[in-house]
C-alpha positions in Angstrom: 0.0 0.0 0.1 1.1 3.5 -0.9 1.4 6.0 1.8 -0.7 9.2 1.5 1.0 12.5 0.5 -1.8 14.5 2.3 -0.5 16.4 5.2 -3.5 17.3 7.4 -2.2 20.7 8.9 -0.3 21.9 5.9 -3.0 21.1 3.4 -5.8 22.1 5.8 -4.3 25.6 6.3 -3.8 25.8 2.4 -7.2 25.1 1.9 -8.7 27.3 4.6 -6.6 30.1 3.2 -8.1 29.4 -0.3 -11.6 29.6 1.1 -10.7 32.8 2.9 -9.1 34.4 -0.1 -12.3 33.3 -2.2 -14.7 35.0 0.6 -12.7 38.2 0.6 -12.9 38.5 -3.3 -16.6 38.3 -3.7 -18.0 39.3 -0.3 -15.3 40.9 2.1 -17.9 42.3 4.8 -18.8 38.4 5.6 -15.0 38.0 6.7 -14.1 41.5 7.8 -17.4 42.1 10.0 -17.4 39.1 12.1 -13.5 39.7 13.0 -14.4 43.4 13.7 -17.2 42.5 16.0 -15.5 40.0 17.7 -12.3 42.6 18.3 -14.7 45.1 19.4 -16.6 42.8 22.0 -13.4 41.8 23.3 -12.0 45.0 23.7 -15.5 46.2 25.4 -15.7 43.1 27.6 -12.2 43.5 28.9 -12.5 47.0 29.4 -15.7 46.8 31.4 -14.5 44.0 33.1 -11.3 45.8 34.2 -13.3 48.9 35.2 -15.9 47.2 37.3 -14.1 44.2 38.8 -10.3 44.7 39.0 -8.6 48.2 39.4 -11.1 50.5 37.9 -9.0 51.9 35.1 -9.5 51.5 31.6 -6.4 50.3 30.0 -4.7 50.6 26.9 -5.2 46.8 25.6 -9.1 47.3 25.3 -8.7 50.7 23.8 -6.3 49.2 21.3 -8.8 46.4 20.6 -11.8 48.7 20.1 -9.4 50.9 17.6 -8.0 48.1 15.6 -12.0 46.8 15.3 -13.0 50.1 13.7 -9.9 50.1 11.5 -10.8 46.4 10.3 -14.2 47.6 9.7 -13.0 50.4 7.6 -10.9 47.9 5.5 -13.9 45.7 5.1 -15.9 48.8 3.8 -13.1 49.7 1.1 -12.6 46.0 0.5 -16.4 46.1 -0.5 -16.3 49.1 -2.4 -13.5 47.7 -4.3 -15.4 44.3 -5.1 -18.5 46.2 -6.1 -16.8 48.3 -8.5 -15.1 45.1 -10.0 -18.5 43.6 -10.4 -19.9 46.6 -12.0 -17.1 46.8 -14.3 -17.6 43.3 -15.3 -21.3 43.3 -15.7 -21.4 45.8 -18.5 -22.4 44.5 -21.7 -20.0 43.7 -24.1 -20.6 46.0 -27.0 -21.3 49.0 -24.7 -18.8 51.8 -24.9 -17.6 54.1 -21.9 -20.3 56.8 -21.2 -23.0 55.4 -22.7 -26.2 55.6 -20.2 -24.2 57.1 -17.5 -25.5 60.1 -15.8 -23.5 63.2 -16.9 -21.7 61.5 -20.0 -21.1 63.5 -22.9 -21.8 61.2 -25.8 -25.2 61.8 -27.5 -26.6 59.4 -30.1 
């Protein structure tokens, strides 16, 4: 019998990365929004726990988590816009020229 050339960890990580790349190409907010929400909730939870139960001060760790959550969310919004522009451009009819049917275009037929 031959030995399998499939390596569980290496090939599993490679497969997961391919799925993640495809998801970020077609619907970036489905990837960025949960990551951002998790980071924001972690920062808020840690900050509240520290204020209410520990030393009563709001630490830099929770502030950094919440700030990074906003940054990740904004990157997701930009990625979503880029993906939308790419799809809008690819959906134009093959015979259609630039400027036809667009508001503010200067071509008159």
